[in-house]
Structures are given as C-alpha cells and as structure tokens.
N, C-alpha and C positions, 0 to 999 in steps of 0.2 A: 592628865586627861589626854593629851596630845598623843603620847606614846601608846595609850590604851587603844586610841582610835587607829593608830598605825600598826596595831597588832605586835606590840612590843611590850609584854607585860613584865618581863625582867627589867627592862629599862624604866618602866613606870615604878617598879619597886625601888630601884636605885634613886629615882627622883624623889619618892616619898621619904626615903631615909635621909636624904639630904635636906629636904624641907623640914624634917623633924629634929634637926641636929641641935636646935635651941629649945626643944620642947614639942610636945605633941599638939597638933591642931586637929580639929575635927575634919577639916577638909582634906588634910593629908592622910589621916586614918581612914577616911572613906575611900580615898584613891587607893590607898594600900590594900584595902579589903577587895576592891574591884580587881586590882592586879592579882591578888591570891585567887580570886575566883576564876580569872582568865587562865591562871596556871592550874586550875582544878585542885587547889589546896584549900578546901572548903573550911576545914577547922580553923585554919590561920585567918581565913576571911572573916569567919564569925567573931573571932577574938578582935579583930581590927575594928569590925563594925560595932561591936560592944563598947569598945573604948571610945569610939566616936560619939555614940549614943549617950554615954556619960557626960561628954563635954557639951553636947547639943541634944538634950532630951526631948525637944519638940520637933525635930527635924524629921519630916515625913519620908524623905529619900533614904536616910539612913535606916529608918524603921523598915522600909520595904526592902532594902537590901539584906538587912539582917534577918528578916523573915524568910527571904529566898534561901539564903545560906542554911538556916536551921532546917527548912524543908528539905533541902538536898541532903543534909546529914541525916535526918529521920528516914527518908526514903532509902537511902543507900544502906543504912543499918538494917532496915526491914528486909531488903532484898538479898544483902550479901551476910547478914548475921555479924555478931561481934568479933568473932575470931578472924573471919575473912576480912573485915574492915581493918582490924589491926595489922594483918599480913600485908594488905594492900598499902597502908600508910608506911609500913617499914620499907616495902619495895619502892615507893615514891621517894622516901628519904634516901634510900640507897642509890636510886637512879641519879641523884644529884652528884655522886661521885664520879671520878673519871674512869673507873673501871666497870661501868655498867655493861658495856658490850661484851665482856667476858662472862657475865653471869646472869644472862637473860633467862629467867625462870618462867616468865609468862603468867603472872597472876592477873593480868588485866581482864 
C-alpha cells in the first residue's frame, strides 16, 4: 500500500510477489490488482481481484475494485473495438521490452 501511495506501482507489484511467496492471500492479491490498475493493465487487475474475491467473497472493497476493473474493460472494448484492444495489449506487452524506443508505432 505504501508504494502505491508513493506512486511506485512496479515496486508494489514486487512487494506483492514477495508477500505471496508462501501462498496467495486476499490482501496481497488486492494490492496486486491495485498495482496493475495503476499500470493500466486492467485485464491483469481483474484477474487479481477475482482471485482475491475467491478467498474473501464478502469483502466489499474487493468487489468494488473488481467492478471498476470490469467497467474499464467493457468501456475500452466498446470504444476501441476488439481488434484495436488486442493491438493495444500487444503494444503494452511489447513496451515492457528494452527495445521499445526503436519501434514506437503509436497505437495509444
């Protein structure tokens, strides 16, 4: 939570991976989802929130965040269409590599 407040979502992801080394916990999955949301990786956030909800089915905070992630996915798919959504996700995954500055194709 601290690294999220300090605007360090990548650091927060590392912290959640460390916290889950002995097994998934709802809190760590929730924080992982929040970090993915901050990185605009909404699909991964929805997966994390869904897993957290399986562990804590009555948690209203998890339900709220999962609903927000699903709404963003729905809105983006309506605006961009499925083909453009797929290209945008591929570009996002490609940007994680070290050669992104050489191949900036501008699908943003």
